[in-house]
NUDO-644776 format. One record per residue: x, z, y of N, C-alpha, C in turn; residue in three letters. Coordinates in steps of 0.2 Angstrom, whole numbers, always signed. Each point is the difference from the previous one (the first is absolute). Layout:
N
nxx, nzz, nyy, caxx, cazz, cayy, cxx, czz, cyy, rest
X, Z, Y, X, Z, Y, X, Z, Y, ALA;
...
//
This chain:
150
nxx, nzz, nyy, caxx, cazz, cayy, cxx, czz, cyy, rest
+4, +0, -6, -4, +0, +6, +4, +0, +6, MET;
+6, +4, +0, +4, +0, +6, +2, -7, +3, LEU;
+2, -4, -4, +3, -7, +2, -6, -4, +4, PRO;
-6, +2, -2, -6, -4, +4, -2, +4, +6, SER;
+3, +5, +2, -2, +3, +6, +4, -3, +6, LEU;
-4, -1, +5, +3, -4, +6, +0, +4, +6, ASN;
+5, +4, +1, +1, +4, +6, +3, -5, +5, TYR;
-3, +1, +6, +2, -4, +6, +5, +4, +4, GLN;
+6, -2, +0, +5, +4, +3, +3, -4, +6, VAL;
+0, +4, +6, +3, -3, +6, +6, +4, +1, PHE;
+6, -4, +1, +6, +4, +0, +4, -3, +6, GLU;
-2, -3, +5, +3, -3, +6, +3, +5, +4, ASP;
+6, +2, +0, +3, +5, +3, +0, -1, +8, ARG;
+0, -6, +2, -1, -2, +7, -7, +2, +3, ASN;
-5, +0, -4, -6, +2, +2, -2, +7, -2, LEU;
+3, +3, -5, -3, +7, -2, +5, +5, +0, PHE;
+6, -1, +1, +5, +6, +1, -2, +4, +6, ASP;
+0, +7, -2, -1, +5, +6, -7, -1, +4, SER;
-5, -3, -3, -6, -1, +3, -5, +6, -2, VAL;
-5, +1, +5, -5, +5, -2, -5, -3, -4, ASP;
-5, +5, -2, -5, -2, -5, -5, -5, +4, ALA;
-1, +1, +6, -4, -5, +4, +2, -7, -1, ALA;
+6, -1, +0, +3, -7, +0, -1, -3, -7, THR;
+1, +5, -5, -1, -2, -7, -8, -2, -1, ILE;
-4, +5, +3, -7, -1, -1, -2, -7, +3, ARG;
+2, -2, +6, -1, -6, +3, +2, -6, -4, ASP;
+6, +0, -3, +2, -5, -5, -5, -1, -6, HIS;
-1, +6, -2, -5, +1, -6, -7, -3, +1, PHE;
-2, +1, +6, -7, -2, +2, +0, -8, +0, ARG;
+5, -3, +2, +1, -7, +0, +0, -3, -7, VAL;
+4, +3, -4, +0, -2, -7, -6, +1, -3, TRP;
-3, +6, +0, -6, +1, -3, -6, -4, +2, ALA;
+0, -3, +6, -6, -4, +2, -1, -6, -4, ALA;
+5, -3, -3, +0, -6, -4, +2, +1, -7, THR;
+3, +5, -2, +3, +1, -7, -6, +0, -5, ALA;
-5, +4, +1, -5, +0, -6, -3, -7, -2, PRO;
-1, -4, +5, -2, -7, -1, +6, -4, -4, GLU;
+6, +1, +3, +5, -4, -3, +2, +3, -7, GLN;
+0, +6, -1, +1, +3, -7, -5, +0, -5, GLU;
-6, +1, +2, -6, +2, -4, -5, -6, +0, GLN;
+0, -4, +5, -5, -6, +0, -6, +2, +3, GLY;
+0, +6, +3, -6, +3, +4, +1, +6, +3, GLY;
-5, +2, +5, +1, +6, +4, -2, +6, -3, MET;
-3, +0, -6, -3, +6, -3, +5, +5, -2, GLY;
+6, -2, -1, +6, +4, -1, +3, +3, +6, ALA;
-2, -2, +6, +3, +3, +6, -1, +7, +1, ALA;
-5, +3, -4, -1, +7, +1, +4, +4, -5, ARG;
+4, -3, -4, +4, +4, -5, +6, +3, +4, SER;
+3, +5, -3, +5, +4, +3, +6, -5, +2, GLN;
+1, -5, -4, +6, -5, +2, -1, -2, +7, ARG;
-6, -1, +2, -1, -3, +7, -2, +5, +5, TYR;
+0, +6, -2, -2, +6, +5, +6, +4, +2, GLN;
+5, +1, -5, +5, +4, +1, +7, -3, -1, PHE;
+5, +1, +4, +7, -3, -2, +4, +6, +0, CYS;
+6, -1, -3, +5, +5, -2, +6, -2, +4, VAL;
+3, +5, +4, +6, -1, +4, +5, +4, -3, GLN;
+6, -3, -2, +6, +4, -2, +5, +0, +5, VAL;
+0, +4, +5, +5, +0, +5, +6, +4, -3, ASP;
+5, +1, +4, +6, +4, -2, -1, +7, -2, ALA;
-5, +3, +4, -1, +7, -2, -4, +0, -7, GLU;
-4, -4, -1, -4, +0, -7, +5, -2, -5, ALA;
+4, -5, +1, +5, -2, -5, +4, +6, -2, LEU;
+3, +3, +5, +4, +6, -1, -4, +5, -4, HIS;
-6, +1, +1, -4, +5, -4, +0, -2, -7, SER;
-1, -6, -2, -1, -2, -7, +7, +0, -3, VAL;
+5, -3, +3, +6, -1, -3, +4, +7, -1, VAL;
+0, +4, +6, +5, +6, +0, -4, +7, -1, HIS;
-6, +0, +2, -4, +7, -1, -4, +1, -6, GLU;
-3, -6, -2, -4, +1, -6, +4, +0, -7, ALA;
-2, +3, -5, +3, -1, -6, -1, -6, -3, PRO;
+4, -2, -5, -1, -7, -4, -7, +0, -2, PRO;
-3, -6, -1, -7, -1, -2, -1, +4, -7, PRO;
+4, -1, -4, -1, +3, -7, -1, +8, +0, GLU;
+3, +3, +5, -1, +7, +1, -6, +2, +4, ARG;
-3, -4, +4, -6, +1, +3, +1, +4, +7, GLY;
-3, -2, +5, +0, +2, +7, -5, +5, +1, ASP;
+0, +6, -3, -5, +5, +1, +0, +3, +7, THR;
+5, -1, +4, -1, +3, +7, -1, -5, +5, LYS;
-2, -6, -2, -1, -6, +5, +5, -1, +5, SER;
+6, +0, -2, +6, -1, +4, +1, -8, +2, LYS;
-2, -4, -5, +0, -7, +1, -6, -3, +3, GLY;
+0, -3, +5, -6, -3, +3, +1, -6, +4, TRP;
-6, -4, +1, +0, -6, +4, -5, +1, +5, VAL;
+0, -4, +5, -5, +0, +5, -6, -5, -2, LYS;
-6, +3, +0, -6, -3, -2, -4, -2, +7, LEU;
+0, -6, +2, -3, -1, +7, -7, -4, -1, ILE;
-5, +3, +3, -7, -2, +0, +0, -6, +5, TRP;
-3, -6, -3, +0, -6, +5, -5, +1, +5, LYS;
-6, +3, -1, -5, +0, +5, +0, +6, +5, ASP;
+5, +4, -1, +1, +6, +5, +1, -2, +7, TRP;
-3, +4, +4, +0, -1, +8, +1, +7, +3, GLU;
+5, +0, +5, +0, +7, +3, -7, +1, +4, PRO;
-1, +7, +0, -6, +2, +3, +1, +0, +8, GLN;
-4, -3, +4, +1, +0, +7, -4, +5, +4, ASN;
-5, +2, -4, -5, +5, +3, +2, +7, -1, ASP;
-4, +4, -2, +2, +7, -1, +5, +0, -6, VAL;
+6, +3, +1, +5, -1, -5, +1, +7, -3, VAL;
+0, +1, -6, +3, +7, -3, +7, +0, +0, GLU;
+3, +4, +4, +7, +0, +1, +3, +4, -6, GLN;
+6, -3, -3, +3, +3, -5, +4, +6, +3, ALA;
+1, +5, -4, +4, +6, +2, +7, -1, +0, GLU;
+2, -5, -4, +7, -2, +0, +2, -5, +5, ASP;
+6, -2, +0, +3, -5, +5, -3, -7, -2, GLN;
-1, -4, +5, -2, -7, -1, +4, -4, -5, PRO;
-3, -4, -4, +3, -5, -5, -1, -7, +3, ILE;
+6, -3, +1, +0, -7, +2, -5, +0, +7, GLU;
+1, +5, +4, -3, +0, +6, -8, +1, +0, GLU;
-2, +3, -6, -7, +1, -1, -1, +8, -1, ILE;
-4, +3, +5, +0, +7, +0, -6, +2, -4, ALA;
-5, -4, -2, -6, +2, -4, +2, +2, -7, GLN;
-4, +3, -4, +1, +2, -6, +1, -6, -5, ASN;
-5, -5, +0, +1, -6, -4, +4, -5, +3, ASP;
+6, -2, -3, +4, -4, +3, +0, -7, -3, VAL;
-5, -1, -4, -1, -7, -3, +4, -1, -7, GLY;
+4, +4, -2, +4, -1, -6, +1, +7, -2, TRP;
+2, +0, -7, +2, +7, -3, +6, -1, -5, CYS;
+3, +5, -2, +5, +0, -5, -4, +0, -7, ARG;
+2, -4, -4, -3, +0, -7, +5, +0, -5, ALA;
-1, +4, -5, +5, +1, -5, +1, -7, -4, LYS;
+6, -2, +1, +2, -7, -3, -2, -1, -7, TYR;
+1, +5, -4, -1, -1, -7, -7, +0, -2, SER;
-5, +2, +4, -7, +0, -1, -4, -5, +4, LEU;
+4, -4, +4, -4, -4, +5, -5, -5, -4, LEU;
+3, -4, -5, -4, -4, -4, +0, +2, -7, MET;
-5, +1, -3, -7, -1, +2, -4, +6, +3, PRO;
+3, +6, -1, -3, +7, +1, -3, +0, +8, SER;
+5, +0, +4, -2, +0, +7, -5, -5, +2, ILE;
+2, -6, -1, -5, -6, +1, -7, +1, -3, TYR;
+0, +3, -6, -6, +1, -3, -5, +5, +4, ALA;
+3, +5, +3, -4, +5, +4, -1, -2, +7, ILE;
+4, -5, +2, -2, -2, +7, -2, -7, +0, ILE;
-7, +0, +0, -3, -7, -1, -4, -2, +6, GLN;
-1, +4, +5, -3, -2, +6, +2, +5, +6, ASP;
-2, -1, +6, +2, +4, +5, -2, +7, +0, ARG;
-5, +2, -4, -2, +7, +0, +4, +3, -5, HIS;
+2, -3, -5, +5, +3, -5, +7, +1, +4, ASP;
+2, -5, +4, +6, +1, +4, +0, +6, +4, CYS;
-6, +1, +4, +0, +6, +4, +0, +6, -4, TYR;
-3, +0, -6, +0, +6, -4, +7, +2, -3, ARG;
+4, -5, -2, +6, +1, -3, +6, +1, +5, GLU;
-1, -2, +6, +5, -1, +5, +3, +7, +2, TYR;
+7, +0, +0, +4, +6, +2, +5, -2, +5, ARG;
+0, +3, +6, +5, -2, +5, +7, +1, -2, ARG;
+4, -5, +1, +7, +1, -2, +3, +6, +4, PRO;
+4, +4, -4, +4, -2, -5, -3, +2, -7, PRO;
-6, +2, +0, -3, +1, -7, -1, -6, -4, THR;
+1, +0, -6, +0, -5, -5, -7, +0, -4, VAL;
-4, -5, +0, -6, +0, -4, +2, -1, -7, ILE;
-4, +3, -4, +1, -2, -8, -7, +2, -3, LYS;
-2, -4, -5, -6, +2, -3, +0, +6, -4, PRO;
//
């Protein structure tokens, strides 16, 4: 089954090195606008997690997976290894904003910053299975640096 999986990976360092989640989200939105039709032959699949959430592995996330988490065969019970899970449809709240108690993240002071840290070893299928729509996303969301895990 693994060889048949088609992960879409964007690795252009000129576009993506040291950029924030908003930049990744904008790029993902453009890709997701046409990908369901191109990949699936119809827009019915556009609601699947593949077209709603993207994963960013920046330097900090890569360090967490490679240097802080134990090898996969030992299991990451403390959620040290994580990646950024970015919700495509998130928009900052411009009206009444619930201010976070902590420092702003990527210049966003509200509690929900539009992305979260997800335990890399459980991202697919576990986390994708529990986050199927925006209500699930709100229920499971944890502000970084907390790592979500099922």
